[in-house]
DSSP file (Angstrom, degrees, kcal/mol; ACC not computed):
  #  RESIDUE AA STRUCTURE BP1 BP2  ACC     N-H-->O    O-->H-N    N-H-->O    O-->H-N    TCO  KAPPA ALPHA  PHI   PSI    X-CA   Y-CA   Z-CA
    1    1 A M              0   0    0      0, 0.0     2,-0.6     0, 0.0    42,-0.1   0.000 360.0 360.0 360.0 -41.8    0.0    0.0    0.0
    2    2 A I        -     0   0    0     41,-0.2     2,-0.8     2,-0.0     8,-0.1  -0.805 360.0-159.3 -93.4 124.4    2.8    2.5    0.8
    3    3 A D    >   -     0   0    0     -2,-0.6     3,-1.6     1,-0.1     5,-0.3  -0.886   4.8-166.4-106.2 105.9    5.1    3.1   -2.1
    4    4 A A  T 3  S+     0   0    0     -2,-0.8     3,-0.3     1,-0.3    -1,-0.1   0.670  88.6  49.5 -64.6 -17.1    8.4    4.5   -0.7
    5    5 A H  T 3  S+     0   0    0      1,-0.2    -1,-0.3    -3,-0.1    -3,-0.0   0.278  82.5  92.9-106.4   9.9    9.4    5.5   -4.3
    6    6 A S  S <  S-     0   0    0     -3,-1.6    -1,-0.2     2,-0.2    -2,-0.1   0.713  88.4-126.2 -78.5 -19.6    6.3    7.4   -5.3
    7    7 A G  S    S+     0   0    0      1,-0.3    -1,-0.1    -4,-0.3    -3,-0.1   0.331  76.9 114.9  87.1  -8.6    7.4   10.8   -4.2
    8    8 A V  S    S-     0   0    0     -5,-0.3    -1,-0.3     1,-0.1    -2,-0.2  -0.834  79.2-104.4 -94.1 129.7    4.3   11.2   -2.1
    9    9 A P     >  -     0   0    0      0, 0.0     4,-2.2     0, 0.0     3,-0.3  -0.180  25.1-123.9 -53.8 145.0    5.0   11.4    1.6
   10   10 A R  H  > S+     0   0    0      1,-0.2     4,-2.5     2,-0.2     5,-0.2   0.880 110.3  55.1 -60.2 -40.1    4.2    8.1    3.5
   11   11 A W  H  > S+     0   0    0      1,-0.2     4,-2.6     2,-0.2    -1,-0.2   0.889 108.7  48.8 -62.4 -36.5    1.8    9.8    5.9
   12   12 A R  H  > S+     0   0    0     -3,-0.3     4,-2.8     2,-0.2    -1,-0.2   0.902 109.9  50.9 -70.3 -39.8   -0.2   11.3    3.0
   13   13 A Q  H  X S+     0   0    0     -4,-2.2     4,-2.2     2,-0.2    -2,-0.2   0.919 112.6  47.3 -60.4 -42.5   -0.4    7.8    1.3
   14   14 A M  H  X S+     0   0    0     -4,-2.5     4,-2.7     2,-0.2     5,-0.2   0.937 112.6  48.0 -64.9 -46.9   -1.6    6.3    4.5
   15   15 A A  H  X S+     0   0    0     -4,-2.6     4,-2.8     1,-0.2     5,-0.2   0.903 110.9  52.5 -60.3 -41.6   -4.2    9.1    5.0
   16   16 A N  H  X S+     0   0    0     -4,-2.8     4,-2.4     2,-0.2    -1,-0.2   0.907 111.0  46.7 -61.2 -42.1   -5.4    8.7    1.4
   17   17 A D  H  X S+     0   0    0     -4,-2.2     4,-2.2     2,-0.2    -2,-0.2   0.929 113.8  46.6 -68.0 -44.6   -5.9    5.0    1.9
   18   18 A L  H  X S+     0   0    0     -4,-2.7     4,-2.1     2,-0.2    -2,-0.2   0.911 112.6  51.1 -63.3 -40.9   -7.7    5.4    5.2
   19   19 A R  H  X S+     0   0    0     -4,-2.8     4,-2.9    -5,-0.2     5,-0.2   0.926 109.1  51.0 -60.2 -45.3   -9.9    8.1    3.6
   20   20 A R  H  X S+     0   0    0     -4,-2.4     4,-2.3     1,-0.2     6,-0.3   0.915 110.5  49.3 -58.0 -44.0  -10.7    5.9    0.7
   21   21 A R  H  <>S+     0   0    0     -4,-2.2     6,-1.8     2,-0.2     5,-1.4   0.855 112.3  48.0 -65.9 -35.8  -11.7    3.1    3.1
   22   22 A I  H ><5S+     0   0    0     -4,-2.1     3,-1.1     4,-0.2    -2,-0.2   0.946 113.1  46.4 -68.6 -48.5  -13.9    5.5    5.1
   23   23 A V  H 3<5S+     0   0    0     -4,-2.9    -2,-0.2     1,-0.3    -1,-0.2   0.866 111.3  52.8 -63.3 -36.8  -15.7    6.9    2.0
   24   24 A A  T 3<5S-     0   0    0     -4,-2.3    -1,-0.3    -5,-0.2    -2,-0.2   0.590 114.9-116.8 -74.9 -10.2  -16.2    3.4    0.5
   25   25 A G  T < 5S+     0   0    0     -3,-1.1     3,-0.2    -4,-0.4    -3,-0.2   0.474  83.1 122.4  86.6   1.3  -17.8    2.3    3.8
   26   26 A E  S   <S+     0   0    0     -5,-1.4     2,-0.6     1,-0.3    -4,-0.2   0.871  83.1  39.7 -62.7 -36.3  -15.1   -0.3    4.5
   27   27 A L  S    S-     0   0    0     -6,-1.8    -1,-0.3    -9,-0.1    -2,-0.3  -0.931  98.7-150.6-111.1 102.2  -14.6    1.6    7.8
   28   28 A A    >   -     0   0    0     -2,-0.6     3,-2.4    -3,-0.2    45,-0.3  -0.257  28.4 -80.6 -76.3 157.4  -18.2    2.4    8.8
   29   29 A P  T 3  S+     0   0    0      0, 0.0    46,-0.2     0, 0.0    45,-0.2  -0.337 120.8  20.1 -54.6 133.1  -19.3    5.4   10.9
   30   30 A G  T 3  S+     0   0    0     43,-2.4     2,-0.1     1,-0.3    44,-0.1   0.278  92.3 136.6  88.3 -10.5  -18.6    4.7   14.5
   31   31 A A    <   -     0   0    0     -3,-2.4    42,-2.7    43,-0.1    -1,-0.3  -0.443  56.5-119.1 -72.0 141.6  -16.1    2.0   13.8
   32   32 A D  B     -A   72   0A   0     40,-0.2    40,-0.3    -2,-0.1    -1,-0.1  -0.604  21.2-135.4 -76.7 137.3  -12.9    1.9   15.8
   33   33 A L        -     0   0    0     38,-3.3    38,-0.4    -2,-0.3     3,-0.1  -0.620  34.2 -95.7 -82.2 152.9   -9.7    2.3   13.9
   34   34 A P        -     0   0    0      0, 0.0    -1,-0.1     0, 0.0    37,-0.1  -0.196  53.2 -83.5 -60.5 163.3   -6.9    0.0   14.9
   35   35 A S     >  -     0   0    0      1,-0.1     4,-2.8    -3,-0.1     5,-0.2  -0.160  40.2-105.8 -62.5 163.3   -4.3    1.2   17.4
   36   36 A E  H  > S+     0   0    0      1,-0.2     4,-2.5     2,-0.2     5,-0.2   0.903 123.1  52.3 -57.1 -41.7   -1.4    3.4   16.3
   37   37 A A  H  > S+     0   0    0      1,-0.2     4,-2.0     2,-0.2    -1,-0.2   0.924 111.0  46.1 -62.1 -44.2    0.9    0.4   16.7
   38   38 A R  H  > S+     0   0    0      2,-0.2     4,-3.0     1,-0.2    -2,-0.2   0.909 112.0  50.3 -66.6 -42.4   -1.3   -1.8   14.6
   39   39 A L  H  X S+     0   0    0     -4,-2.8     4,-2.5     1,-0.2     5,-0.2   0.908 109.1  53.2 -61.2 -40.9   -1.7    0.8   11.9
   40   40 A G  H  X>S+     0   0    0     -4,-2.5     5,-1.9    -5,-0.2     4,-1.2   0.907 112.1  44.7 -59.6 -42.4    2.1    1.2   11.9
   41   41 A Q  H  <5S+     0   0    0     -4,-2.0    -2,-0.2     3,-0.2     3,-0.2   0.936 113.3  50.1 -66.2 -46.6    2.5   -2.6   11.4
   42   42 A D  H  <5S+     0   0    0     -4,-3.0    -2,-0.2     1,-0.2    -1,-0.2   0.869 121.4  33.5 -61.3 -37.8   -0.2   -2.8    8.7
   43   43 A Y  H  <5S-     0   0    0     -4,-2.5    -1,-0.2    -5,-0.2   -41,-0.2   0.527 105.3-123.4 -97.5  -7.4    1.2    0.1    6.7
   44   44 A G  T  <5S+     0   0    0     -4,-1.2     2,-0.3     1,-0.2    -3,-0.2   0.886  70.0 120.4  68.1  38.6    4.9   -0.6    7.5
   45   45 A V      < -     0   0    0     -5,-1.9    -1,-0.2    -6,-0.2    -2,-0.1  -0.823  62.4 -99.9-130.3 168.0    5.5    2.8    8.9
   46   46 A G     >  -     0   0    0     -2,-0.3     4,-2.0    -3,-0.1     3,-0.3  -0.308  38.5-100.2 -84.8 170.9    6.6    4.4   12.1
   47   47 A R  H  > S+     0   0    0      1,-0.2     4,-2.8     2,-0.2     5,-0.2   0.862 120.1  56.6 -59.7 -40.0    4.5    6.0   14.8
   48   48 A A  H  > S+     0   0    0      1,-0.2     4,-2.0     2,-0.2    -1,-0.2   0.887 107.7  49.0 -61.9 -38.4    5.2    9.6   13.7
   49   49 A T  H  > S+     0   0    0     -3,-0.3     4,-2.2     2,-0.2    -1,-0.2   0.915 111.4  49.3 -65.8 -44.1    3.9    8.7   10.2
   50   50 A V  H  X S+     0   0    0     -4,-2.0     4,-2.7     1,-0.2    -2,-0.2   0.934 111.1  49.8 -60.2 -46.9    0.7    7.2   11.7
   51   51 A R  H  X S+     0   0    0     -4,-2.8     4,-2.5     1,-0.2    -1,-0.2   0.874 110.0  50.1 -63.0 -37.5    0.2   10.2   13.9
   52   52 A R  H  X S+     0   0    0     -4,-2.0     4,-1.9     2,-0.2    -1,-0.2   0.904 111.7  47.9 -68.9 -39.4    0.5   12.6   11.0
   53   53 A A  H  X S+     0   0    0     -4,-2.2     4,-2.1     2,-0.2    -2,-0.2   0.920 113.3  48.1 -64.9 -43.3   -1.9   10.6    8.9
   54   54 A I  H  X S+     0   0    0     -4,-2.7     4,-2.3     1,-0.2    -2,-0.2   0.906 109.4  53.4 -62.8 -42.2   -4.4   10.5   11.8
   55   55 A A  H  X S+     0   0    0     -4,-2.5     4,-2.3     1,-0.2    -1,-0.2   0.889 107.8  51.4 -60.7 -39.1   -4.0   14.2   12.4
   56   56 A Q  H  X S+     0   0    0     -4,-1.9     4,-1.8     2,-0.2    -1,-0.2   0.936 111.2  46.0 -63.6 -46.6   -4.8   14.9    8.7
   57   57 A L  H  <>S+     0   0    0     -4,-2.1     5,-2.6     1,-0.2     6,-0.8   0.835 111.8  52.7 -66.7 -31.9   -8.0   12.8    8.8
   58   58 A R  H ><5S+     0   0    0     -4,-2.3     3,-1.4     3,-0.2    -1,-0.2   0.905 106.9  51.9 -68.2 -41.9   -8.9   14.5   12.1
   59   59 A T  H 3<5S+     0   0    0     -4,-2.3    -2,-0.2     1,-0.3    -1,-0.2   0.873 108.4  51.3 -60.8 -37.4   -8.5   17.9   10.5
   60   60 A E  T 3<5S-     0   0    0     -4,-1.8    -1,-0.3    -5,-0.2    -2,-0.2   0.481 113.9-124.8 -77.2  -2.7  -10.8   16.8    7.7
   61   61 A Q  T < 5S+     0   0    0     -3,-1.4    -3,-0.2     2,-0.1    -2,-0.1   0.808  76.4 123.4  60.2  35.0  -13.3   15.7   10.4
   62   62 A L  S   <S+     0   0    0     -5,-2.6    12,-2.7     1,-0.1     2,-0.3   0.673  73.8  29.8 -90.5 -22.0  -13.5   12.2    9.1
   63   63 A I  E     -B   73   0A   0     -6,-0.8     2,-0.4    10,-0.3    10,-0.2  -0.924  68.1-140.6-135.2 158.8  -12.4   10.7   12.5
   64   64 A D  E     -B   72   0A   0      8,-2.7     8,-2.6    -2,-0.3     2,-0.6  -0.975  10.7-155.6-118.4 135.9  -12.7   11.6   16.1
   65   65 A V  E     -B   71   0A   0     -2,-0.4     2,-0.6     6,-0.2     6,-0.2  -0.958  11.6-177.1-112.3 118.2   -9.8   10.9   18.6
   66   66 A V  E >>  -B   70   0A   0      4,-2.8     3,-2.7    -2,-0.6     4,-2.3  -0.947  28.5-125.4-118.4 111.0  -10.9   10.5   22.2
   67   67 A H  T 34 S+     0   0    0     -2,-0.6    -2,-0.0     1,-0.3     4,-0.0  -0.294  96.8  17.5 -58.0 131.0   -8.0   10.1   24.6
   68   68 A G  T 34 S+     0   0    0      1,-0.0    -1,-0.3    -2,-0.0     0, 0.0   0.185 126.5  56.9  92.0 -16.2   -8.5    7.0   26.6
   69   69 A Y  T <4 S-     0   0    0     -3,-2.7     2,-0.2     1,-0.3    -2,-0.2   0.621  98.6-128.8-118.7 -23.7  -11.1    5.6   24.1
   70   70 A G  E  <  - B   0  66A   0     -4,-2.3    -4,-2.8   -38,-0.1     2,-0.4  -0.669  35.8 -44.6 110.3-164.7   -9.3    5.5   20.8
   71   71 A T  E     - B   0  65A   0    -38,-0.4   -38,-3.3    -2,-0.2     2,-0.3  -0.931  52.8-178.1-116.2 130.7   -9.9    6.7   17.3
   72   72 A R  E     -AB  32  64A   0     -8,-2.6    -8,-2.7    -2,-0.4     2,-0.3  -0.928  35.3-103.8-129.3 151.6  -13.3    6.2   15.6
   73   73 A V  E     - B   0  63A   0    -42,-2.7   -43,-2.4   -45,-0.3   -10,-0.3  -0.578  54.8-103.9 -68.0 132.8  -14.7    7.0   12.2
   74   74 A R        -     0   0    0    -12,-2.7   -43,-0.1    -2,-0.3     2,-0.1  -0.333  31.6-118.0 -65.9 137.1  -16.9   10.0   12.7
   75   75 A E        -     0   0    0    -46,-0.2     2,-0.2     1,-0.1    -1,-0.1  -0.429  36.1 -99.6 -68.9 147.4  -20.7    9.4   12.8
   76   76 A D        -     0   0    0     -2,-0.1    -1,-0.1     1,-0.0     0, 0.0  -0.487  40.8-157.2 -66.5 138.1  -22.7   11.1   10.1
   77   77 A V        -     0   0    0     50,-0.2    -1,-0.0    -2,-0.2    -3,-0.0  -0.933  24.1-101.6-118.7 144.3  -24.3   14.3   11.4
   78   78 A P        -     0   0    0      0, 0.0     2,-0.3     0, 0.0    -1,-0.0  -0.338  38.9-134.8 -61.6 143.7  -27.3   16.0    9.9
   79   79 A R        -     0   0    0     50,-0.1     2,-0.4     2,-0.0    50,-0.2  -0.793   8.4-146.5-104.2 145.3  -26.5   19.0    7.7
   80   80 A E  E     -c  129   0B   0     48,-3.0    50,-3.1    -2,-0.3     2,-0.5  -0.906  10.3-140.1-108.5 136.7  -28.2   22.4    7.8
   81   81 A R  E     -c  130   0B   0     -2,-0.4     2,-0.5    48,-0.2    50,-0.2  -0.866  20.7-171.9 -98.2 126.1  -28.6   24.5    4.7
   82   82 A V  E     -c  131   0B   0     48,-2.9    50,-2.3    -2,-0.5     2,-0.4  -0.975  16.9-138.6-122.6 126.3  -28.1   28.2    5.3
   83   83 A A  E     -c  132   0B   0     -2,-0.5     2,-0.3    48,-0.2    50,-0.2  -0.700  23.7-170.2 -83.2 129.8  -28.8   30.9    2.7
   84   84 A V        -     0   0    0     48,-3.3     2,-0.1    -2,-0.4     3,-0.1  -0.866  30.7 -94.1-118.4 155.6  -26.1   33.6    2.5
   85   85 A Q    >   -     0   0    0     -2,-0.3     3,-2.0     1,-0.1    49,-0.1  -0.427  47.9-102.0 -67.3 136.1  -26.2   36.8    0.6
   86   86 A R  T 3  S+     0   0    0      1,-0.3    -1,-0.1    47,-0.2     3,-0.1  -0.354 110.6  30.0 -57.0 135.6  -24.5   36.7   -2.8
   87   87 A G  T 3  S+     0   0    0      1,-0.3    -1,-0.3    -3,-0.1    -2,-0.1   0.397  86.4 145.8  91.5  -1.7  -21.1   38.3   -2.6
   88   88 A S    <   -     0   0    0     -3,-2.0     2,-0.5    28,-0.1    -1,-0.3  -0.315  48.7-126.8 -64.4 151.4  -20.6   37.3    1.1
   89   89 A I  E     -D  115   0C   0     26,-2.9    26,-3.3    -3,-0.1     2,-0.5  -0.888  23.6-162.4 -99.6 131.1  -17.1   36.3    2.1
   90   90 A I  E     -D  114   0C   0     -2,-0.5     2,-0.4    24,-0.2    24,-0.2  -0.965   8.6-176.9-120.1 124.8  -16.8   33.0    3.8
   91   91 A R  E     -D  113   0C   0     22,-2.5    22,-3.3    -2,-0.5     2,-0.4  -0.922  15.4-146.4-120.9 145.6  -13.8   32.0    5.9
   92   92 A S  E     +D  112   0C   0     -2,-0.4    20,-0.2    20,-0.2    18,-0.0  -0.901  28.1 158.9-107.2 139.2  -13.0   28.8    7.6
   93   93 A R  E     -D  111   0C   0     18,-2.0    18,-2.8    -2,-0.4     3,-0.1  -0.981  47.3 -81.2-151.8 160.6  -11.1   28.8   10.9
   94   94 A P  E     -D  110   0C   0      0, 0.0    16,-0.3     0, 0.0     2,-0.1  -0.380  55.0-108.2 -62.1 141.8  -10.5   26.5   13.9
   95   95 A A        -     0   0    0     14,-2.9    13,-0.2     1,-0.1    14,-0.1  -0.437  29.4-120.8 -71.0 144.2  -13.4   26.7   16.4
   96   96 A S     >  -     0   0    0     -2,-0.1     4,-2.8     1,-0.1     5,-0.2  -0.348  31.9-101.7 -74.2 164.0  -12.8   28.4   19.7
   97   97 A P  H  > S+     0   0    0      0, 0.0     4,-2.0     0, 0.0     5,-0.2   0.897 125.3  50.6 -55.4 -40.2  -13.2   26.4   22.9
   98   98 A D  H  > S+     0   0    0      2,-0.2     4,-2.6     1,-0.2     5,-0.1   0.910 111.1  47.8 -64.7 -41.7  -16.7   28.1   23.4
   99   99 A E  H  > S+     0   0    0      2,-0.2     4,-2.5     1,-0.2     6,-0.3   0.897 109.5  53.2 -66.6 -39.5  -17.7   27.2   19.9
  100  100 A R  H  X>S+     0   0    0     -4,-2.8     5,-2.0     1,-0.2     4,-0.7   0.912 112.7  44.8 -60.3 -41.2  -16.6   23.6   20.3
  101  101 A A  H  <5S+     0   0    0     -4,-2.0     3,-0.4    -5,-0.2    -2,-0.2   0.914 112.2  51.6 -68.9 -42.9  -18.7   23.4   23.5
  102  102 A T  H  <5S+     0   0    0     -4,-2.6    -2,-0.2     1,-0.2    -1,-0.2   0.917 124.2  26.8 -60.4 -45.4  -21.7   25.1   21.9
  103  103 A W  H  <5S-     0   0    0     -4,-2.5    -1,-0.2    -5,-0.1    -2,-0.2   0.295 105.5-118.4-103.8   8.9  -21.8   22.8   18.8
  104  104 A D  T  <5 +     0   0    0     -4,-0.7    -3,-0.2    -3,-0.4    -4,-0.1   0.926  53.5 170.1  53.1  48.8  -20.1   19.7   20.4
  105  105 A L      < -     0   0    0     -5,-2.0    -1,-0.2    -6,-0.3     3,-0.1  -0.640  33.8-114.4 -88.6 147.0  -17.2   19.9   17.9
  106  106 A P    >   -     0   0    0      0, 0.0     3,-2.5     0, 0.0     2,-0.1  -0.354  45.3 -81.7 -72.5 160.8  -14.1   17.8   18.4
  107  107 A E  T 3  S+     0   0    0      1,-0.3   -42,-0.2   -42,-0.2     3,-0.1  -0.449 125.8  32.3 -58.8 133.8  -10.8   19.4   19.1
  108  108 A G  T 3  S+     0   0    0      1,-0.3    -1,-0.3   -13,-0.2   -47,-0.1   0.360  89.9 143.1  93.6  -4.9   -9.5   20.6   15.7
  109  109 A G    <   -     0   0    0     -3,-2.5   -14,-2.9   -15,-0.1    -1,-0.3  -0.294  38.7-140.8 -67.3 155.2  -13.1   21.2   14.5
  110  110 A H  E     -D   94   0C   0    -16,-0.3    16,-2.0   -51,-0.1    17,-0.5  -0.793   8.5-152.3-118.1 158.3  -13.7   24.2   12.2
  111  111 A V  E     -DE  93 125C   0    -18,-2.8   -18,-2.0    -2,-0.3     2,-0.5  -0.898  16.0-129.4-122.9 157.7  -16.3   26.9   11.8
  112  112 A L  E     -DE  92 124C   0     12,-3.2    12,-2.5    -2,-0.3     2,-0.6  -0.931  18.9-157.7-105.7 129.7  -17.4   28.9    8.8
  113  113 A V  E     -DE  91 123C   0    -22,-3.3   -22,-2.5    -2,-0.5     2,-0.5  -0.943   3.9-155.1-111.4 120.5  -17.6   32.6    9.3
  114  114 A V  E     -DE  90 122C   0      8,-3.0     7,-3.4    -2,-0.6     8,-1.3  -0.846  18.2-176.9 -98.5 124.9  -19.9   34.5    6.9
  115  115 A M  E     -DE  89 120C   0    -26,-3.3   -26,-2.9    -2,-0.5     2,-0.5  -0.919  23.9-164.7-125.0 147.4  -19.0   38.1    6.4
  116  116 A S  E >  S- E   0 119C   0      3,-2.6     3,-1.9    -2,-0.4     2,-0.4  -0.949  77.4 -43.7-127.2 108.6  -20.5   41.0    4.5
  117  117 A G  T 3  S-     0   0    0     -2,-0.5   -28,-0.1     1,-0.3    -2,-0.0  -0.576 123.9 -26.9  65.8-127.1  -17.9   43.8    4.3
  118  118 A D  T 3  S+     0   0    0     -2,-0.4     2,-0.4    -3,-0.1    -1,-0.3   0.413 118.7  98.9 -97.3   1.0  -16.4   44.0    7.8
  119  119 A Q  E <  S-E  116   0C   0     -3,-1.9    -3,-2.6     2,-0.0     2,-0.5  -0.741  70.8-132.0 -95.8 135.2  -19.5   42.6    9.6
  120  120 A I  E     -E  115   0C   0     -2,-0.4    -5,-0.3    -5,-0.2     3,-0.1  -0.735  21.4-177.4 -81.4 124.6  -19.9   39.1   10.7
  121  121 A R  E     -     0   0C   0     -7,-3.4     2,-0.3    -2,-0.5    -6,-0.2   0.645  62.5 -23.0 -96.2 -20.3  -23.3   37.8    9.6
  122  122 A G  E     -E  114   0C   0     -8,-1.3    -8,-3.0     2,-0.0     2,-0.4  -0.900  46.0-139.9 176.8 154.7  -23.0   34.3   11.1
  123  123 A T  E     +E  113   0C   0     -2,-0.3   -10,-0.2   -10,-0.2    -3,-0.0  -0.999  27.7 178.4-128.8 132.3  -20.8   31.6   12.4
  124  124 A Y  E     -E  112   0C   0    -12,-2.5   -12,-3.2    -2,-0.4     2,-0.4  -0.960  37.9 -99.2-137.4 148.0  -21.6   27.9   11.7
  125  125 A P  E >   -E  111   0C   0      0, 0.0     3,-1.3     0, 0.0   -14,-0.3  -0.548  31.7-146.3 -67.9 124.9  -20.1   24.5   12.4
  126  126 A A  G >  S+     0   0    0    -16,-2.0     3,-0.6    -2,-0.4   -15,-0.2   0.785  90.7  61.9 -66.7 -28.4  -18.3   23.5    9.2
  127  127 A D  G 3  S+     0   0    0    -17,-0.5    -1,-0.3     1,-0.2   -50,-0.2   0.590 117.1  26.6 -77.6  -7.7  -18.9   19.8    9.5
  128  128 A R  G <  S+     0   0    0     -3,-1.3   -48,-3.0   -49,-0.1     2,-0.4   0.146 100.9  90.4-141.4  23.3  -22.7   20.2    9.4
  129  129 A T  E <   -c   80   0B   0     -3,-0.6     2,-0.5   -50,-0.2   -48,-0.2  -0.985  46.2-167.2-128.8 130.2  -23.5   23.3    7.4
  130  130 A D  E     -c   81   0B   0    -50,-3.1   -48,-2.9    -2,-0.4     2,-0.4  -0.969  16.4-151.5-110.0 125.9  -24.0   23.8    3.7
  131  131 A L  E     +c   82   0B   0     -2,-0.5     2,-0.3   -50,-0.2   -48,-0.2  -0.810  19.4 174.2 -99.3 138.8  -24.0   27.4    2.5
  132  132 A T  E     -c   83   0B   0    -50,-2.3   -48,-3.3    -2,-0.4    -2,-0.0  -0.964  35.6-146.6-140.4 155.1  -26.0   28.5   -0.5
  133  133 A T              0   0    0     -2,-0.3   -47,-0.2   -50,-0.2   -50,-0.1   0.386 360.0 360.0 -99.6   1.6  -26.9   31.7   -2.3
  134  134 A A              0   0    0    -49,-0.1    -1,-0.2   -48,-0.0   -51,-0.1   0.424 360.0 360.0 -99.8 360.0  -30.3   30.4   -3.3
């Protein structure tokens, strides 16, 4: 699975493979991922490589890491559709501790900030919000 001569970093190859398995349903929502040690053995990589791949998938909000419980494929969450004004500026940023608590976001979760000029029109959890101009 990992091609040392591909020119693609090993952690990225590993993240790509795990992402593919999640999207294909091979790793179902709520399923536990193997331990870091087991993933390292399965992919033939070191712990640092495993951690970087896991961090990438966590940033993409495909998995949740709960210390003491392990790493799981993120459960599907209902999405909300929000209409925004045409020409709005939309920025993504890491959620603050208060925002994480309000929306029950994992550490590393992101929010979408909708702006019109210099005014903030709304802040929404990125993992469950679709923005539309219609």
